[in-house]
C-alpha positions as CSV (number, residue, x, y, z in Angstrom):
1,M,62.1,-23.3,15.2
2,S,65.8,-23.3,14.5
3,E,67.8,-20.0,15.5
4,I,65.8,-16.8,14.4
5,V,68.0,-14.3,12.9
6,F,67.2,-10.7,13.1
7,R,67.8,-7.8,10.5
8,A,66.3,-4.1,9.0
9,A,64.2,-4.6,6.3
10,T,65.1,-2.9,3.0
11,A,62.7,-2.0,-0.1
12,N,63.7,-6.0,-1.8
13,D,61.8,-7.0,0.9
14,I,58.1,-5.2,0.9
15,A,56.9,-8.3,-1.7
16,A,57.2,-10.9,1.4
17,L,56.7,-8.3,4.2
18,H,53.6,-7.1,3.4
19,P,51.6,-10.8,3.2
20,L,53.1,-12.0,6.1
21,I,51.6,-8.7,7.6
22,E,48.0,-9.1,6.5
23,R,48.2,-12.9,7.1
24,A,48.7,-12.0,10.9
25,Y,46.1,-9.4,11.1
26,R,43.2,-9.7,8.6
27,G,41.4,-12.6,7.5
28,E,40.8,-16.3,8.1
29,T,44.7,-16.7,8.0
30,A,45.4,-14.4,10.9
31,K,42.8,-16.6,13.0
32,A,45.0,-19.3,12.8
33,G,46.8,-17.4,15.8
34,W,45.9,-15.4,19.0
35,T,47.1,-11.7,18.1
36,H,44.8,-10.9,15.4
37,E,42.2,-8.4,14.7
38,A,40.4,-10.1,12.2
39,D,37.3,-9.9,14.0
40,L,37.6,-6.1,14.8
41,L,38.4,-4.8,11.2
42,F,37.8,-6.1,7.8
43,D,39.6,-3.6,5.8
44,D,43.9,-4.8,4.8
45,R,46.4,-3.6,7.6
46,T,48.9,-2.0,5.2
47,S,49.9,-1.3,1.9
48,A,52.9,-2.3,-0.1
49,E,53.2,1.9,-0.9
50,E,53.2,2.4,3.1
51,L,55.8,0.1,3.7
52,G,58.1,1.4,1.6
53,G,57.6,4.7,2.9
54,L,58.4,3.3,6.5
55,I,61.6,1.3,5.7
56,A,62.6,4.6,3.7
57,D,62.3,7.1,7.1
58,P,65.6,7.3,8.9
59,A,63.7,8.0,12.1
60,R,62.1,4.5,11.6
61,V,63.3,0.6,11.1
62,I,61.6,-2.7,10.4
63,L,63.3,-5.5,12.2
64,L,62.2,-8.9,10.5
65,A,63.2,-12.1,11.7
66,H,63.9,-15.0,9.8
67,D,64.0,-18.7,10.5
68,G,66.3,-19.7,7.8
69,D,65.1,-18.2,4.6
70,I,61.5,-18.0,5.9
71,L,60.3,-14.8,7.1
72,V,58.5,-15.4,10.2
73,G,58.1,-12.0,12.0
74,C,58.6,-8.4,12.2
75,V,58.3,-5.4,14.6
76,Q,58.5,-1.9,13.5
77,V,60.4,1.0,16.1
78,A,60.2,4.6,15.1
79,R,62.1,7.6,17.2
80,A,59.2,9.3,19.4
81,G,61.2,11.8,21.0
82,R,64.4,12.7,22.3
83,D,64.8,9.6,24.8
84,R,61.4,7.5,23.5
85,A,60.8,4.9,21.1
86,Y,57.5,3.8,19.5
87,L,56.9,-0.3,19.0
88,G,54.6,-1.0,16.3
89,M,53.8,-3.6,14.0
90,L,54.6,-6.5,16.1
91,T,54.0,-9.5,13.6
92,V,54.5,-13.1,13.9
93,E,53.4,-15.4,11.3
94,P,50.3,-17.0,12.5
95,T,51.2,-20.8,12.2
96,V,54.1,-20.1,14.6
97,Q,52.3,-18.2,17.3
98,A,52.8,-19.4,21.0
99,S,56.5,-20.1,19.9
100,G,58.3,-17.6,21.8
101,L,58.6,-15.6,19.0
102,G,57.1,-12.4,19.9
103,R,59.1,-12.5,23.2
104,H,62.2,-12.6,20.7
105,L,60.8,-9.6,18.5
106,L,59.9,-7.1,21.3
107,A,63.5,-7.9,22.9
108,A,65.3,-7.1,19.6
109,A,63.3,-4.2,19.2
110,E,63.8,-2.4,22.6
111,T,67.5,-3.3,21.9
112,E,67.3,-1.3,18.7
113,A,65.4,1.5,20.3
114,V,68.4,2.1,22.7
115,A,70.9,1.4,20.0
116,R,69.5,3.4,17.1
117,F,67.5,5.9,19.0
118,G,69.2,6.3,22.1
119,A,65.7,5.2,23.9
120,R,65.1,5.0,27.5
121,R,61.6,4.7,27.4
122,M,59.2,2.3,24.5
123,E,55.5,3.2,24.0
124,M,53.0,1.9,22.3
125,T,49.2,1.7,21.6
126,V,47.0,-1.5,21.7
127,I,43.1,-1.4,20.8
128,H,41.4,-1.3,24.1
129,R,39.3,-4.1,23.6
130,R,42.3,-6.8,23.3
131,A,43.0,-7.5,26.9
132,E,44.6,-10.7,26.4
133,L,47.4,-9.0,24.2
134,I,47.6,-6.0,27.1
135,A,48.0,-8.5,29.6
136,W,50.8,-10.1,27.5
137,Y,52.8,-6.9,27.1
138,G,52.1,-6.3,30.8
139,R,53.8,-9.4,31.3
140,R,56.8,-8.1,29.7
141,G,57.1,-5.0,31.6
142,Y,54.6,-2.6,29.7
143,A,51.7,-0.9,31.7
144,P,49.0,1.7,30.7
145,T,49.9,5.2,30.7
146,G,46.2,6.4,31.3
147,E,46.4,8.0,27.7
148,T,44.3,6.6,24.8
149,R,44.4,7.6,21.4
150,P,41.6,7.8,18.5
151,F,42.2,4.6,16.1
152,P,42.9,6.2,12.6
153,V,40.0,5.7,10.8
154,D,37.2,8.7,9.4
155,P,34.9,8.6,10.7
156,P,36.3,7.8,14.2
157,R,35.1,4.5,15.8
158,P,35.3,4.9,19.7
159,A,35.2,1.1,20.0
160,L,38.5,0.6,19.0
161,D,40.2,3.8,20.8
162,F,43.7,2.5,21.7
163,V,45.5,2.6,25.1
164,V,49.0,3.5,25.5
165,L,51.1,1.4,26.8
166,E,54.9,2.3,28.4
167,K,57.8,0.7,29.7
168,A,61.3,1.9,30.6
169,L,64.2,0.2,29.0
């Protein structure tokens, strides 16, 4: 990978962003990487309409990572209170996972949370069955708060509850 460039997503990016997220989280293509949910969930991860709403929301930003002209990752940062931000949808193109891009996206998200929202803490949720992913975030300073949240499906699926992780920024 050459030099990665980060920038905020716009509505014009949805056509490239949506398939990247689906490739990384769902289906057979996701299994090329190690952070997928393809063995746990079988529906779409998001929709183009949902992404449009996130991009239009001034309390959120989706940072895109480009390697040259190629979109290789993204991460969402949202205001979650006066001094707190929420990190979500950290996505790395499955074929370049384990390249260090995830760490760079995480660092960019933390920097953005401080600069854009004045955050002093970052929180995220991870499906509790994803022990290897929770450990990865733990090595980057995120610790479980002891709080869990239900996975947003109807009917509820307790086997997919989220654990809440947090880090001081």
